[in-house]
N, C-alpha and C positions, 0 to 999 in steps of 0.2 A: 935621160930617163924621162924623165917629167914633162908632159908637154909643155910646150912653152906658150905665150902671152900671145904671138902671133897668129900661132898654129889654131889655137882654142878661137880666136876672133875670125877668123878664114871658114871654120866648122861654123860656129855660129850663125855669121852671114848667109854662106849657103845653106843650111838646114833649116834656119830658122824664120827666114824672111828678112827681119832686120836683124843690129845690133845688141837690142836689147832685149830679145825674144830667148835669153838663157836656157827658159825652163821647157820647152816643149819636149814631147817625146822623143823626137828628132836627133833634135841637139843633144839630149842626153844623150842617146844610145851613139850617135857620133863618136862626142869624147869615150865615152868607155870604152866604144871600141879602135881609139887612135891609143888611148891608155893599156889595152891589151896586147896589141899589137907591138906596143914598147917594151911591154912585159915578157911577152914570148921571145924576143930577141935578145933582152938582158937573159932568159933562162935558158935560150942555148949556149951561152956558154959561161953561166954562171952556174951549172947542172945540181950542185949542193946547196942552192942557196932557197930552203923548205920554207921560208915563211914568206917571201916572195912567191911562190906557188900556190901558198895558202892565200893571197893576197889575189893572184891571179883567178882563183877559183871563186875567191867572193866578187871580183867583179864582172865574170862570167855570169855566174847566177844572177845578179843585177840586170846586167843586161835582158839575160832571158826574161825576167820579172817585164820588162819595159816594155819586152817585144811583143811580150804574151798580151800585157794591154792594148797594145796598137795593132794587136791582133782585133780583140775584140770591139773595139773603138772605129777602128779604120781601115779594112782591109788592103785598100789601096793601095795606102799610104805606106803600110808595112809593106808591100810586094816590091814597092819603085824604093826604097829605102834599103831591103835590104839587097836588091838587084847592085845600086847605087857602090853602096861599101863593102859589095863581096862578103855576106853571110850565107855561110850556107845551113840550111834552114829544113 
């Protein structure tokens, strides 16, 4: 259910530009999206897991705040990021 170290490193390289750029907004949104997708798959099989559902909603809210920030700072990066990640907005 958790994001593996290899997957995390791949996402950091792809969206951060280098291995050490883990704090950029694009990397954070990509990691949150990966966690959200994993948690969504988990909740499809475990329907009554309400604590995970609450955690999923918190992750979605955090990703939404980061995307709002990215919209206000650089709209082109925002558009390319949601296109690559497949986030509908």
